[in-house]
Biopython code that builds the backbone (N, CA, C, O; Angstrom):
import numpy as np
from Bio.PDB.StructureBuilder import StructureBuilder

atoms = [
    (1, "PRO", "N", (129.646, 102.639, 52.528)),
    (1, "PRO", "CA", (129.552, 104.059, 52.792)),
    (1, "PRO", "C", (128.189, 104.459, 53.366)),
    (1, "PRO", "O", (128.131, 105.405, 54.151)),
    (2, "CYS", "N", (127.087, 103.778, 53.008)),
    (2, "CYS", "CA", (125.764, 104.181, 53.501)),
    (2, "CYS", "C", (125.609, 103.869, 54.990)),
    (2, "CYS", "O", (124.945, 104.608, 55.717)),
    (3, "LEU", "N", (126.212, 102.793, 55.432)),
    (3, "LEU", "CA", (126.026, 102.367, 56.804)),
    (3, "LEU", "C", (127.118, 102.879, 57.744)),
    (3, "LEU", "O", (127.141, 102.499, 58.915)),
    (4, "THR", "N", (127.999, 103.710, 57.272)),
    (4, "THR", "CA", (129.095, 104.191, 58.110)),
    (4, "THR", "C", (128.578, 105.002, 59.294)),
    (4, "THR", "O", (128.988, 104.771, 60.432)),
    (5, "MET", "N", (127.703, 105.926, 59.039)),
    (5, "MET", "CA", (127.188, 106.789, 60.106)),
    (5, "MET", "C", (126.332, 106.005, 61.118)),
    (5, "MET", "O", (126.550, 106.166, 62.318)),
    (6, "PRO", "N", (125.380, 105.172, 60.699)),
    (6, "PRO", "CA", (124.598, 104.417, 61.685)),
    (6, "PRO", "C", (125.453, 103.443, 62.502)),
    (6, "PRO", "O", (125.250, 103.304, 63.708)),
    (7, "MET", "N", (126.408, 102.770, 61.850)),
    (7, "MET", "CA", (127.271, 101.841, 62.575)),
    (7, "MET", "C", (128.157, 102.587, 63.566)),
    (7, "MET", "O", (128.408, 102.087, 64.663)),
    (8, "THR", "N", (128.628, 103.763, 63.202)),
    (8, "THR", "CA", (129.428, 104.577, 64.116)),
    (8, "THR", "C", (128.610, 104.965, 65.331)),
    (8, "THR", "O", (129.112, 104.921, 66.454)),
    (9, "LEU", "N", (127.364, 105.341, 65.126)),
    (9, "LEU", "CA", (126.499, 105.705, 66.241)),
    (9, "LEU", "C", (126.231, 104.508, 67.153)),
    (9, "LEU", "O", (126.250, 104.654, 68.375)),
    (10, "VAL", "N", (125.984, 103.340, 66.587)),
    (10, "VAL", "CA", (125.716, 102.141, 67.388)),
    (10, "VAL", "C", (126.943, 101.756, 68.192)),
    (10, "VAL", "O", (126.842, 101.482, 69.387)),
    (11, "ILE", "N", (128.099, 101.733, 67.551)),
    (11, "ILE", "CA", (129.335, 101.354, 68.245)),
    (11, "ILE", "C", (129.669, 102.368, 69.336)),
    (11, "ILE", "O", (130.065, 101.981, 70.435)),
    (12, "SER", "N", (129.517, 103.655, 69.049)),
    (12, "SER", "CA", (129.829, 104.661, 70.069)),
    (12, "SER", "C", (128.846, 104.580, 71.237)),
    (12, "SER", "O", (129.233, 104.810, 72.383)),
    (13, "PHE", "N", (127.586, 104.258, 70.961)),
    (13, "PHE", "CA", (126.608, 104.099, 72.022)),
    (13, "PHE", "C", (127.040, 102.985, 72.981)),
    (13, "PHE", "O", (127.009, 103.162, 74.199)),
    (14, "PHE", "N", (127.446, 101.827, 72.421)),
    (14, "PHE", "CA", (127.890, 100.723, 73.262)),
    (14, "PHE", "C", (129.182, 101.048, 74.000)),
    (14, "PHE", "O", (129.333, 100.681, 75.165)),
    (15, "MET", "N", (130.108, 101.724, 73.351)),
    (15, "MET", "CA", (131.374, 102.072, 74.000)),
    (15, "MET", "C", (131.141, 103.046, 75.163)),
    (15, "MET", "O", (131.730, 102.887, 76.232)),
    (16, "LEU", "N", (130.291, 104.043, 74.956)),
    (16, "LEU", "CA", (129.994, 104.985, 76.032)),
    (16, "LEU", "C", (129.223, 104.306, 77.161)),
    (16, "LEU", "O", (129.395, 104.656, 78.329)),
    (17, "GLY", "N", (128.381, 103.344, 76.820)),
    (17, "GLY", "CA", (127.676, 102.587, 77.850)),
    (17, "GLY", "C", (128.633, 101.774, 78.699)),
    (17, "GLY", "O", (128.487, 101.714, 79.920)),
    (18, "ILE", "N", (129.611, 101.150, 78.061)),
    (18, "ILE", "CA", (130.610, 100.387, 78.808)),
    (18, "ILE", "C", (131.434, 101.321, 79.684)),
    (18, "ILE", "O", (131.764, 100.971, 80.817)),
    (19, "GLU", "N", (131.764, 102.483, 79.185)),
    (19, "GLU", "CA", (132.524, 103.461, 79.979)),
    (19, "GLU", "C", (131.724, 103.911, 81.198)),
    (19, "GLU", "O", (132.288, 104.049, 82.284)),
    (20, "ASP", "N", (130.424, 104.140, 81.040)),
    (20, "ASP", "CA", (129.581, 104.554, 82.154)),
    (20, "ASP", "C", (129.468, 103.443, 83.200)),
    (20, "ASP", "O", (129.531, 103.712, 84.400)),
    (21, "ILE", "N", (129.305, 102.221, 82.757)),
    (21, "ILE", "CA", (129.245, 101.088, 83.694)),
    (21, "ILE", "C", (130.553, 100.976, 84.462)),
    (21, "ILE", "O", (130.549, 100.751, 85.673)),
    (22, "GLY", "N", (131.668, 101.132, 83.765)),
    (22, "GLY", "CA", (132.967, 101.067, 84.423)),
    (22, "GLY", "C", (133.135, 102.137, 85.478)),
    (22, "GLY", "O", (133.652, 101.853, 86.559)),
    (23, "SER", "N", (132.716, 103.356, 85.200)),
    (23, "SER", "CA", (132.855, 104.434, 86.189)),
    (23, "SER", "C", (131.942, 104.202, 87.387)),
    (23, "SER", "O", (132.309, 104.549, 88.510)),
    (24, "ARG", "N", (130.771, 103.628, 87.177)),
    (24, "ARG", "CA", (129.871, 103.330, 88.306)),
    (24, "ARG", "C", (130.418, 102.206, 89.171)),
    (24, "ARG", "O", (130.237, 102.215, 90.388)),
    (25, "VAL", "N", (131.084, 101.241, 88.554)),
    (25, "VAL", "CA", (131.668, 100.143, 89.322)),
    (25, "VAL", "C", (132.870, 100.633, 90.115)),
    (25, "VAL", "O", (133.080, 100.202, 91.249)),
    (26, "GLU", "N", (133.656, 101.525, 89.535)),
    (26, "GLU", "CA", (134.844, 102.042, 90.220)),
    (26, "GLU", "C", (134.488, 102.924, 91.406)),
    (26, "GLU", "O", (135.174, 102.886, 92.428)),
    (27, "GLN", "N", (133.433, 103.717, 91.291)),
    (27, "GLN", "CA", (133.078, 104.671, 92.338)),
    (27, "GLN", "C", (131.597, 104.531, 92.699)),
    (27, "GLN", "O", (130.800, 105.407, 92.365)),
    (28, "PRO", "N", (131.221, 103.448, 93.373)),
    (28, "PRO", "CA", (129.794, 103.259, 93.664)),
    (28, "PRO", "C", (129.264, 104.229, 94.705)),
    (28, "PRO", "O", (128.064, 104.501, 94.729)),
    (29, "PHE", "N", (130.132, 104.762, 95.574)),
    (29, "PHE", "CA", (129.655, 105.601, 96.659)),
    (29, "PHE", "C", (129.325, 107.012, 96.203)),
    (29, "PHE", "O", (128.618, 107.737, 96.904)),
    (30, "ASP", "N", (129.819, 107.411, 95.049)),
    (30, "ASP", "CA", (129.457, 108.726, 94.523)),
    (30, "ASP", "C", (128.088, 108.701, 93.859)),
    (30, "ASP", "O", (127.428, 109.734, 93.750)),
    (31, "VAL", "N", (127.664, 107.530, 93.417)),
    (31, "VAL", "CA", (126.416, 107.409, 92.664)),
    (31, "VAL", "C", (125.252, 107.001, 93.567)),
    (31, "VAL", "O", (124.131, 107.479, 93.392)),
    (32, "LEU", "N", (125.521, 106.109, 94.541)),
    (32, "LEU", "CA", (124.451, 105.605, 95.403)),
    (32, "LEU", "C", (124.129, 106.591, 96.529)),
    (32, "LEU", "O", (125.037, 107.216, 97.078)),
    (33, "PRO", "N", (122.867, 106.733, 96.873)),
    (33, "PRO", "CA", (122.484, 107.610, 97.993)),
    (33, "PRO", "C", (122.647, 106.902, 99.333)),
    (33, "PRO", "O", (121.656, 106.531, 99.963)),
    (34, "LEU", "N", (123.898, 106.711, 99.777)),
    (34, "LEU", "CA", (124.153, 105.934, 100.988)),
    (34, "LEU", "C", (123.617, 106.614, 102.238)),
    (34, "LEU", "O", (123.256, 105.928, 103.195)),
    (35, "TRP", "N", (123.553, 107.934, 102.258)),
    (35, "TRP", "CA", (123.041, 108.617, 103.445)),
    (35, "TRP", "C", (121.579, 108.233, 103.696)),
    (35, "TRP", "O", (121.153, 108.155, 104.848)),
    (36, "GLN", "N", (120.819, 107.997, 102.646)),
    (36, "GLN", "CA", (119.426, 107.585, 102.830)),
    (36, "GLN", "C", (119.350, 106.186, 103.422)),
    (36, "GLN", "O", (118.516, 105.919, 104.287)),
    (37, "TYR", "N", (120.217, 105.294, 102.959)),
    (37, "TYR", "CA", (120.244, 103.949, 103.528)),
    (37, "TYR", "C", (120.630, 104.009, 105.002)),
    (37, "TYR", "O", (120.031, 103.325, 105.832)),
    (38, "CYS", "N", (121.623, 104.821, 105.325)),
    (38, "CYS", "CA", (122.068, 104.939, 106.716)),
    (38, "CYS", "C", (120.963, 105.510, 107.600)),
    (38, "CYS", "O", (120.762, 105.038, 108.719)),
    (39, "GLU", "N", (120.248, 106.514, 107.112)),
    (39, "GLU", "CA", (119.147, 107.087, 107.888)),
    (39, "GLU", "C", (118.042, 106.057, 108.107)),
    (39, "GLU", "O", (117.474, 105.975, 109.196)),
    (40, "ASP", "N", (117.739, 105.270, 107.075)),
    (40, "ASP", "CA", (116.706, 104.234, 107.217)),
    (40, "ASP", "C", (117.123, 103.185, 108.242)),
    (40, "ASP", "O", (116.311, 102.757, 109.062)),
    (41, "ILE", "N", (118.381, 102.772, 108.195)),
    (41, "ILE", "CA", (118.868, 101.772, 109.144)),
    (41, "ILE", "C", (118.839, 102.328, 110.561)),
    (41, "ILE", "O", (118.430, 101.633, 111.490)),
    (42, "GLU", "N", (119.272, 103.579, 110.737)),
    (42, "GLU", "CA", (119.255, 104.196, 112.064)),
    (42, "GLU", "C", (117.826, 104.302, 112.597)),
    (42, "GLU", "O", (117.576, 104.012, 113.767)),
    (43, "PHE", "N", (116.894, 104.713, 111.746)),
    (43, "PHE", "CA", (115.500, 104.830, 112.159)),
    (43, "PHE", "C", (114.938, 103.469, 112.562)),
    (43, "PHE", "O", (114.220, 103.357, 113.555)),
    (44, "SER", "N", (115.268, 102.435, 111.786)),
    (44, "SER", "CA", (114.784, 101.087, 112.109)),
    (44, "SER", "C", (115.351, 100.599, 113.438)),
    (44, "SER", "O", (114.635, 99.990, 114.233)),
    (45, "CYS", "N", (116.622, 100.861, 113.682)),
    (45, "CYS", "CA", (117.234, 100.454, 114.948)),
    (45, "CYS", "C", (116.606, 101.188, 116.122)),
    (45, "CYS", "O", (116.362, 100.592, 117.171)),
    (46, "GLN", "N", (116.343, 102.475, 115.951)),
    (46, "GLN", "CA", (115.701, 103.236, 117.024)),
    (46, "GLN", "C", (114.291, 102.713, 117.290)),
    (46, "GLN", "O", (113.862, 102.626, 118.440)),
    (47, "GLN", "N", (113.578, 102.367, 116.230)),
    (47, "GLN", "CA", (112.238, 101.807, 116.398)),
    (47, "GLN", "C", (112.293, 100.482, 117.159)),
    (47, "GLN", "O", (111.488, 100.244, 118.060)),
    (48, "LEU", "N", (113.252, 99.618, 116.791)),
    (48, "LEU", "CA", (113.375, 98.331, 117.472)),
    (48, "LEU", "C", (113.701, 98.505, 118.946)),
    (48, "LEU", "O", (113.129, 97.821, 119.795)),
    (49, "LEU", "N", (114.617, 99.413, 119.255)),
    (49, "LEU", "CA", (114.973, 99.652, 120.651)),
    (49, "LEU", "C", (113.796, 100.210, 121.441)),
    (49, "LEU", "O", (113.541, 99.775, 122.564)),
    (50, "GLU", "N", (113.089, 101.155, 120.871)),
    (50, "GLU", "CA", (111.940, 101.746, 121.563)),
    (50, "GLU", "C", (110.841, 100.710, 121.771)),
    (50, "GLU", "O", (110.222, 100.657, 122.833)),
    (51, "HIS", "N", (110.604, 99.897, 120.765)),
    (51, "HIS", "CA", (109.583, 98.860, 120.881)),
    (51, "HIS", "C", (109.967, 97.846, 121.965)),
    (51, "HIS", "O", (109.122, 97.425, 122.755)),
    (52, "SER", "N", (111.230, 97.463, 121.995)),
    (52, "SER", "CA", (111.686, 96.507, 123.007)),
    (52, "SER", "C", (111.607, 97.106, 124.404)),
    (52, "SER", "O", (111.264, 96.407, 125.357)),
    (53, "ARG", "N", (111.921, 98.387, 124.536)),
    (53, "ARG", "CA", (111.803, 99.048, 125.850)),
    (53, "ARG", "C", (110.345, 99.102, 126.302)),
    (53, "ARG", "O", (110.045, 98.891, 127.477)),
    (54, "MET", "N", (109.440, 99.387, 125.360)),
    (54, "MET", "CA", (108.023, 99.459, 125.717)),
    (54, "MET", "C", (107.489, 98.096, 126.153)),
    (54, "MET", "O", (106.612, 98.019, 127.014)),
    (55, "LEU", "N", (108.011, 97.030, 125.567)),
    (55, "LEU", "CA", (107.579, 95.689, 125.941)),
    (55, "LEU", "C", (108.276, 95.195, 127.196)),
    (55, "LEU", "O", (107.931, 94.137, 127.722)),
    (56, "GLY", "N", (109.245, 95.945, 127.677)),
    (56, "GLY", "CA", (109.952, 95.562, 128.885)),
    (56, "GLY", "C", (111.032, 94.524, 128.651)),
    (56, "GLY", "O", (111.468, 93.861, 129.592)),
    (57, "ARG", "N", (111.465, 94.377, 127.423)),
    (57, "ARG", "CA", (112.497, 93.385, 127.122)),
    (57, "ARG", "C", (113.903, 93.933, 127.283)),
    (57, "ARG", "O", (114.863, 93.169, 127.383)),
    (58, "LEU", "N", (114.030, 95.241, 127.309)),
    (58, "LEU", "CA", (115.341, 95.861, 127.500)),
    (58, "LEU", "C", (115.351, 96.611, 128.823)),
    (58, "LEU", "O", (114.388, 97.298, 129.161)),
    (59, "PRO", "N", (116.428, 96.479, 129.561)),
    (59, "PRO", "CA", (116.527, 97.263, 130.794)),
    (59, "PRO", "C", (116.827, 98.717, 130.469)),
    (59, "PRO", "O", (117.112, 99.074, 129.325)),
    (60, "ASP", "N", (116.758, 99.529, 131.483)),
    (60, "ASP", "CA", (117.124, 100.931, 131.339)),
    (60, "ASP", "C", (118.566, 101.009, 130.854)),
    (60, "ASP", "O", (119.434, 100.312, 131.380)),
    (61, "HIS", "N", (118.828, 101.846, 129.861)),
    (61, "HIS", "CA", (120.153, 101.870, 129.252)),
    (61, "HIS", "C", (121.238, 102.301, 130.235)),
    (61, "HIS", "O", (122.376, 101.842, 130.134)),
    (62, "LYS", "N", (120.907, 103.172, 131.179)),
    (62, "LYS", "CA", (121.914, 103.623, 132.143)),
    (62, "LYS", "C", (122.314, 102.492, 133.085)),
    (62, "LYS", "O", (123.498, 102.298, 133.360)),
    (63, "ALA", "N", (121.339, 101.755, 133.573)),
    (63, "ALA", "CA", (121.633, 100.629, 134.463)),
    (63, "ALA", "C", (122.392, 99.541, 133.710)),
    (63, "ALA", "O", (123.309, 98.927, 134.254)),
    (64, "TRP", "N", (122.009, 99.306, 132.461)),
    (64, "TRP", "CA", (122.703, 98.306, 131.662)),
    (64, "TRP", "C", (124.154, 98.704, 131.414)),
    (64, "TRP", "O", (125.058, 97.873, 131.503)),
    (65, "LEU", "N", (124.370, 99.986, 131.103)),
    (65, "LEU", "CA", (125.727, 100.473, 130.858)),
    (65, "LEU", "C", (126.588, 100.357, 132.109)),
    (65, "LEU", "O", (127.751, 99.960, 132.032)),
    (66, "GLU", "N", (126.024, 100.700, 133.250)),
    (66, "GLU", "CA", (126.777, 100.568, 134.502)),
    (66, "GLU", "C", (127.139, 99.110, 134.767)),
    (66, "GLU", "O", (128.256, 98.814, 135.193)),
    (67, "ALA", "N", (126.203, 98.200, 134.519)),
    (67, "ALA", "CA", (126.486, 96.778, 134.727)),
    (67, "ALA", "C", (127.577, 96.290, 133.782)),
    (67, "ALA", "O", (128.437, 95.502, 134.175)),
    (68, "GLN", "N", (127.544, 96.751, 132.551)),
    (68, "GLN", "CA", (128.581, 96.356, 131.597)),
    (68, "GLN", "C", (129.944, 96.902, 132.005)),
    (68, "GLN", "O", (130.950, 96.198, 131.918)),
    (69, "LEU", "N", (129.975, 98.153, 132.450)),
    (69, "LEU", "CA", (131.243, 98.740, 132.884)),
    (69, "LEU", "C", (131.783, 98.022, 134.115)),
    (69, "LEU", "O", (132.986, 97.781, 134.216)),
    (70, "ARG", "N", (130.899, 97.681, 135.052)),
    (70, "ARG", "CA", (131.341, 96.945, 136.242)),
    (70, "ARG", "C", (131.906, 95.582, 135.857)),
    (70, "ARG", "O", (132.907, 95.127, 136.409)),
    (71, "GLN", "N", (131.247, 94.948, 134.905)),
    (71, "GLN", "CA", (131.705, 93.631, 134.479)),
    (71, "GLN", "C", (133.062, 93.721, 133.793)),
    (71, "GLN", "O", (133.930, 92.881, 134.030)),
    (72, "GLN", "N", (133.252, 94.721, 132.951)),
    (72, "GLN", "CA", (134.507, 94.849, 132.203)),
    (72, "GLN", "C", (135.625, 95.461, 133.041)),
    (72, "GLN", "O", (136.769, 95.013, 132.972)),
    (73, "LEU", "N", (135.295, 96.490, 133.835)),
    (73, "LEU", "CA", (136.323, 97.242, 134.558)),
    (73, "LEU", "C", (136.302, 97.010, 136.054)),
    (73, "LEU", "O", (137.017, 97.687, 136.793)),
    (74, "GLY", "N", (135.507, 96.081, 136.510)),
    (74, "GLY", "CA", (135.348, 95.841, 137.930)),
    (74, "GLY", "C", (136.635, 95.729, 138.720)),
    (74, "GLY", "O", (136.760, 96.381, 139.756)),
    (75, "PRO", "N", (137.603, 94.931, 138.280)),
    (75, "PRO", "CA", (138.836, 94.804, 139.055)),
    (75, "PRO", "C", (139.658, 96.091, 139.112)),
    (75, "PRO", "O", (140.486, 96.255, 140.009)),
    (76, "PHE", "N", (139.441, 96.994, 138.176)),
    (76, "PHE", "CA", (140.269, 98.199, 138.081)),
    (76, "PHE", "C", (139.659, 99.416, 138.745)),
    (76, "PHE", "O", (140.377, 100.347, 139.111)),
    (77, "VAL", "N", (138.352, 99.422, 138.906)),
    (77, "VAL", "CA", (137.651, 100.598, 139.408)),
    (77, "VAL", "C", (136.796, 100.202, 140.607)),
    (77, "VAL", "O", (136.070, 99.210, 140.550)),
    (78, "SER", "N", (136.879, 100.966, 141.684)),
    (78, "SER", "CA", (136.105, 100.632, 142.870)),
    (78, "SER", "C", (134.667, 101.128, 142.768)),
    (78, "SER", "O", (133.742, 100.426, 143.178)),
    (79, "SER", "N", (134.465, 102.348, 142.219)),
    (79, "SER", "CA", (133.111, 102.863, 142.061)),
    (79, "SER", "C", (132.952, 103.433, 140.669)),
    (79, "SER", "O", (133.826, 104.143, 140.170)),
    (80, "ILE", "N", (131.834, 103.118, 140.049)),
    (80, "ILE", "CA", (131.563, 103.563, 138.689)),
    (80, "ILE", "C", (130.271, 104.380, 138.691)),
    (80, "ILE", "O", (129.255, 103.956, 139.242)),
    (81, "SER", "N", (130.326, 105.542, 138.077)),
    (81, "SER", "CA", (129.103, 106.331, 137.909)),
    (81, "SER", "C", (129.046, 106.811, 136.485)),
    (81, "SER", "O", (130.030, 107.321, 135.948)),
    (82, "VAL", "N", (127.875, 106.645, 135.863)),
    (82, "VAL", "CA", (127.699, 107.018, 134.472)),
    (82, "VAL", "C", (126.908, 108.293, 134.392)),
    (82, "VAL", "O", (126.644, 108.788, 133.297)),
]
sb = StructureBuilder()
sb.init_structure("model")
sb.init_model(0)
sb.init_chain("A")
sb.init_seg("    ")
for serial, (resi, resn, name, xyz) in enumerate(atoms, 1):
    if name == "N":
        sb.init_residue(resn, " ", resi, " ")
    sb.init_atom(name, np.array(xyz, "f"), 0.0, 1.0, " ", f" {name:<3s}", serial, name[0])
structure = sb.get_structure()
């Protein structure tokens, strides 16, 4: 009888902890700040592209896009303008 209340509190603490872990595993996208991860990834990609353009490793995006379209759609289209 003396340990009923403390044991109940300990067991309920563990049961509620397991329930919380289960809900986080079932719905990870409601708990994680995915928009922050996406913004960081987008910023990093933009930095990489800008850095590569400044070093001259990437061609102008418009000329590159036109070349890709000509390569993919060349037989179907006589003139391509972007």
